[in-house]
N, C-alpha and C positions, 0 to 999 in steps of 0.2 A: 532812599529814593534818589536817583541821579538828578543832577541839576538840569534845567531845561537849556538847551543850547541856544545861543544868540542867533538872530536871523543873519543869513549870509548876504553878502553884498549883491548877489544876483537877484534876490527877491526884493531888494529895496526899490521903493517907488522913485521914478525919475520924472523930471518936468515933462508935461505933455502926455503922460501915461493916463489912458482912458479907463482902466479898470479900478474898481474900489480898492482902497488899501485894506490890508488884513487887519484883524482885531489886535494882534500883537503890535503891528506898526502904529496903529492909533494910540495904543496905550503908551508906546514909546515916544511918539511925537507930542501927544497931549496928555501928559500924566495927570494934570488937574482935572481931566474929564473922565478918568477911568472909573469903571463902576464895578462893584463886586458881583460875583456870579449869582448870589441870592437876590431876591427882590429887594429894592431900596428900602422899604419900610421895615423889613423883617429884622435886621440886625439891631437898629436902634430900639425896636420894641423889646427884643430879648434883653438888651442892656438895661432898659428902664425896669423891666420885671425884676431882674437880678438886683437892681439898686433898691427897689421897693422891699424886696425880701430882706436885704441887708439892714435897711432902716428899721423894719418891723422886729427883726431879730435883735438888733442892737438896742432898741428901746426897752424890749422885754427884759434882756439881760441886764440892762442898766437898772431898771426899777426894782427888780428883785435883789439886786446887789446893794442899792442905796438903802433898801429897808433894813438891811443888817447893820450898817455903820451908823445911819441916822438914829436908830433906835438906841444905840449905845449912849449917845449924848443925851437922849431923853430919859434915861433910866432914873436918875435922882428925882426928876419931876414926876415920874410914874410912881415911884415909891412914896413920895409925899401925897400924891393924890389918891392912891389906892391902898396905902399902908402895907406895902410889901417889904419884907427884909431882904438881905443879900441873897438867900436862896431863891426867893420869888423872883428877883431881878435876873438871876442866872437862868431860870426856867423861862422867862420872857424871851431871852435870846436863844436858848438851846431848844425850846419847844419848836422853834422855827427851823434851826439848822439841823436838828436831828431828823425831823420828818423830811427835810430837804435831802439829807444824805441817804436815809434808808430807802425812801420811795423812788429815788433817782435810778436805782438798779432796775426796777420794773419799768420806770418812765422811759428809759432808753428804748426798751423793747416795745413799749407802747407807741412811741414815735415811729418805729420801723413798721409795726403792724397796722396801725391806723392811718399812717401818713403823717408827715411832719406838720404840714399845715393845720390839719384838723386837731392833732394833739396840742399844738401850740395855742390854737384858739380856745380850746377847752381850758387849758392851764391859765391863760390870761384872764378868762372870764371868772373862773374860781378865785383867782388871786385878787381880782377887783372886789368881788363880793366879800371875801374874808377880810380885806382892808377896811371895808366899811364896818364889819363886826368889831375889828380892833378899835376903831375910832369911837364906837358906841359902847364899849365894854364898861359895865358898872363896877367891876371888881377885878382883882388880880387873877382869880380863877377863870373868869370868862375870857379875859385878855390872853391867858395862856392857851386856852382852848381855840380861840380865833387864830392865834399864831400857829398852832398846829395845822389848821386848815391852810393858812398862808404857805407854810413850809411844803405841804402836800402839793399845792398848786405850783410852787416854784420848782419843785422837783420835775414836774412835767415841762415847764417852760424852758429850763436850762438845756437839756439835751435836744429838745425839739428845735430851739433856736439855731443851735450849731448844725443840726441836720438840715435845716432850711438853707443855710449857707452852702453846705455840701452839695445840696441839690441844685442850687442856683448857679454855682460856679464850677464848671467842668475843668477848665484850665487850671493846672496845679499852681501856677504862679499867681493867677488872679485869685484863686481860693486862698492861698497863703496870705495875700494882702487883705483879703476880706476877713479871714480869721484874726489877723493882726489887729484890724480895726475893731472887731468884736471884743477882743481881749482888752484893747485900750479902753473901750467903753465901760467894761466891768471894773477895770482897775481904777479909772478916774472916778467911777461912781462910788467905789469903796472909799477912796481918799477924800472925795468931795462930800460924801454922805454926812460926816460929823458937822461940816460947816452948814450945810442945809438943815440938819437936825437942830442945831443950836439956834439958828435964825427963826425957825418955825416954832420951836418950844418956847423961846423967849417972847415971840411976837404974838403967837396965836394959841400956844398951849401944846402939849405933846400929842393931842389927838390929831392935830393938823399934819403931823408926820405920816399918818396913815391915810388921811383924807386926800393928800396929794396923789395917791395912786389911782384914784377914780378917773380923772380926766386922761391920764396917761394910758390907762387900760382901754378907755374908749377909742383913743386915737390908733392904738395898735390893732384893735378889731377892725377899725375902718380900713387900714392899710392891707390887712390880710385879704380883703375882698379882691385886691388886684394881684395877688400872688397866685400862680398856677397851682392846681391840685397836686399833691404829692403822691408818688407811687406807694403802694402798700407792698410790704415784703413779709415773708413768713418769720414770725418771732413769737415764741410761746410766752404766755404770761404765767409765771411760775409762782402760784400762791404759797406753796410750802417754803420756798426759798425766801420769799418776801416776808412772810410771817416771822420766820427765824431771824432774818436780818434786823427787823424792827425791834424784836425782843432783845437781841444781842446789843444793839446800840443804846436802846433805852435803859437796859440794865446797867451797862457800863457808865452812862451819863449819870444815872441816879447815884451809883456808888461813889463817883468822883465828886458830885455836887453835894450830896448829903454827908459824904465822909468828913468834910471839913466842919460840919455843923453838928452831926450826931455822934461823931467819932468813928475812926476807921474800923474798929472792931465791934461796932454795934450790930445788933441782930439785922435790922433792915438793910444796912450796907453790905454785910456779908451775904445775905440772901440775894441782893441785887447782883453782886459779884458772881455768885454761883450761877444765877440765871443767865448772865452775860456769857459765861464760859460755856455752859451746856448748849445755849442757843447757837454760839459760834460753831461749836462742834457739829451740831445738828445741821446748821446751814451748809457746812462742807459736804456732809453725807448726802443731803437732799440734792445738792447740785451735781455731785458725782454720779448719782443714779438717775437723774432726770434725763429724758431723751432730748429735750431742748431746754437746758438751763438758762435762766436769765443772765448768769454770770458763768460763761464757759471757763472752766478751771484752767484749761490750756492757755488762755490769754494771760493768766497770772503768772505763768512760767516763761513767757516770752519776754526777753529783756527789754525791747523797745516799748513794751506795755507796762511791765511790772516796775521798772525803775521810774518812769513818770508818775505812776501812782504813788509811789513812796515819796517822791519829791513833792508832789502836789499836796500830800498830807502834811509834810513838814512846813511847806511855805504858807499854807493857810493857817496852820497852828500859829506860826509866827505873826502873821498879819492880823488875823481876827483876834488872837490873844493880846497883841500890842494895842489895837484899837480899843478893845474893852478896858484894858489896863489904863490907858491914857485918859479915856473919858472919865473914869472915876478918880484918877490921880489929879486931874485939873480941877475938878469940882469938889471932891471930898477932902483932898489933902491941901490943896492951894486955895480953895474957897472961891474959884472962879464962877461966873454965871455960865449958863448953857451957851449963849452966843459967844462969850469970850472964849470958852473951851473949844467951840466949833471953829472960831477964827484961827486958833492955834494950828489947825490942820491945813490951812491955806497953802503955805509953802510946800507942805507935803504933797498936796493935790497937784500943784504945778510940776514938781519934780516927777511924780508918777506918770504924768501925761507925756512929758518930754522923753522920759526913759522908755516908755512903751512904743513911742515912735522910732526911737533908735534901735531898740532890740531886734526887730525882724531884719533890718539892714545889716546889723552887726553879725547876725546869724548866718546870713548869706555870704558874708565875706570871710569869716573865720570859722564857721561851722556852729552847729547848735550846741554840741556838747560843752565847748568852752564857755559859751554864754549861759548855759544852765548851771554849770559849776560855779562860775563867777557870781551869779545872782545869789546862790546859796551861801557862798562865803561872805558876801557883803551883808546878807541877812543875819549871818552868825555875828558879824561885827556890830550889827545894829542891836542885837539883844545884849551883848556885852557893854555897848556904849551907854545903855540905859541904867546899868547898875548904879552909877553914882547919883541918880536922881533923888532929890530930897525935897522937903517942903519949901525950902528957901533957895533952891537952885535958880540962878538968874534966868529969866525968860529967854534971853538970846542964846544961852548955853543949851537950854532945853531944845530950842529949834535946830541948833547945830547937830546935837546928838541924834535927833530924829531923822536926819538926812539919809543915813544908811538904810533906815526903815522904809524910806520912800523908794529907794532904788532897787533893792534886793528882789522883791517879788515882781516888780515891773520889768525887770531884766530877764528873769527866768521864765515867766509864765507864757509869754507869746511863743518862744522857741519850744517850750514843753508841750504846749497844745498842738502846734503844728507837727511836731515829731510823732505824737501819738496818732494824729489823724492820717498821717501818711503811712504808718505802721499797720493800719487795718484796711480791709477791703471796704468798698462803699456800703455794702449791704450791712456792715457792722458799725457804721458811723454813729448811729444813735446809741447802740449798746456801749461802744467804747467811750463816747462822750459822757454818758450816765455813769459809767464806772469811774472815770477820772474825777468827775465833779462830786460823786459820792465820797471818794477818798478825801477830796479837798474839804468838803463841808464837814466830814467826820473830824478831820484835823482841827478845823475851827471850833467845832462844838466842844471837843474834849479840852482844848486850850482855854476856852471861856470857863468851862467847868473847873479846871485846874487852877486858873488864876483867881476865880471867885472864891474857891475854897481857901487858897493861901492868902488872899487879901483882907479877909475878914478879921479885923483886929478887935481888941477889947471894946465892948460897948458899941459895936457896929462901926468902929473907925477903920482907917486904912493902914495896913500893916506893911511897912517898908521891908522888913526882913522877908515876909512872905512873897513880896513882889520880886525880890532878888533870887529867891529859890526858884521861882517859876521861870524867870528869864534864863537862868543857868541850865535848867532842864531843856527848855526849847532850843537854846543855843547848841547843846550837845546833840540833840536830834537833827538839827540843820547840818552840822558838821558830818555827821554819820551818813546822811543822804547825799552830801557832796562827794564824799569818797566813793560811795556806790556809783554815783553818776560818772565820775572820772574813770572808774575801772570798768564799768559794764556797758556804757552807752557808746555807740559809734560816733565818730567825729563829725560826720557829715549831717 
């Protein structure tokens, strides 16, 4: 569109001129009194509604993320209270993350079909009720069941929260900043969760970790009243694809978790692995034949989508696995209290916050690909840096070695999320968000399963050799996805 020409001298007002000056002249003469074309109250109202939507989305994303890392610190207390072994503790974590990962595939379509605001409200309400069930659980079995319900609710909350932001911010730059804040909230929650979990566990007991979710859920539901209704878009709910996805992930997690306890060649483990493989193949067949699949297979072959999915898997495997490992390392191997173990994560939380704020600006300046690659390489270094950890490693050295763990994911995830959101049309925002976060949660769940199987030493102790094997596996995965990112992603 060509620029508007400047007013000519012949049309300028002169002293003693009786006619009213034109609107352009008024704006030129009195810029402080200029008014937008729209009614004065409308623009601020839209801005406020966008801000409310962002706050509501951020709170939900934060609380479902805190629930993961805070529970990790509470695991030894849960074991002592409910008499659960290492396998039971792994299921307390993975029952949540597996349902989170599997159901998020359909939850993205649900957010598109029912509207982001309605889906988000349903998810928050269920998450709040399930949190109450966790707090009141009399045994490990009931707790795991309530964690399944929490994970199902979180699967709805995650993509719906991002879809709400997509709906509230039409301008790409404003949306990118909002997504960056959303990502900052999740990353800070993940890093600060252990601190909060330690404080609550030592001061009020592990059940307080879950009770904290109740007032937060009430606040979110109150905010949603002020958020405009979301449009509904066509999106099929694929029951066959969802069922096969749940079976595939559950079978794989069972095989990894129980393989370390029952033996990798035991009957139940081999059967679970076979179920996972068959269900994975069935999932692909169902999605290929479905008229409206919940996971359009074409998205998985698009580089700006496929590569972020692989990177998200690897990054969450490193971060979730690292938090799980360190929580047990501090308490089981070093004998720290829950609050002391939580406080060890304070520097990490601060570095994560700062890095998340820097990452979007850095991506705008040098491009998203270099930021994503750098984040993965830093994370690879973090895994290798933790190899020397032992029972008597000086505390200051432990904190220094954990700095790369704080930087890696916080650097990569904001650029990764923004790249994926820009790669898909608006009507696929919920589906793409669900797919990305499904891959991320699956990476975290499998990392917890892997580390839990490797960490179990004789007599329920902490195995340092097992820890080091797990760190090397995750480091190799991160290095592979960093190479893929460098070769296949566009620089911009």
